[in-house]
C-alpha positions, 0 to 999 in steps of 0.5 A: 474504496481505492480502485486500481485506476486511482493507484496507478494515477498516484505517484510513489511520492504522493503515496508516502506523503498521504501516509505521512499525513495520518493523524492517528499513528501507532507504532505497531505492525497492526497499524502499519498493515491497516494502512494498506488498501484491500486491493493492494493486499489482494494483489500481494497475496495473489503475487506471493502465491505465484498464480498465473495471469489466468488464475488471478481473481483480480481485475484483468486491468490490474497492473501488478507492478504498480500495485507492488510498488504501491505496497512498498511505498505505503509501508515505507510511508507508514514507517516514516510516519512512526519515525516522525511521530517519535521524533516530534514526541 
């Protein structure tokens, strides 16, 4: 399981490279969403609901900005993987 500290220690570039290294790439929305770790999905869900910090069910140490950036970079990496796979096919 990917923890909050792990995500904050990984650079955006590394998240994209990690996603690009996936071997079983599928050109579906379900596959793209499946690449996002649960902790990131939870953060995005909480953020989109507009809950205040005191109502956030996540760990108090969560860096919401880092988690939001991780989400965008994971999605970008997944999309790049699909494009790269299609290019190689």
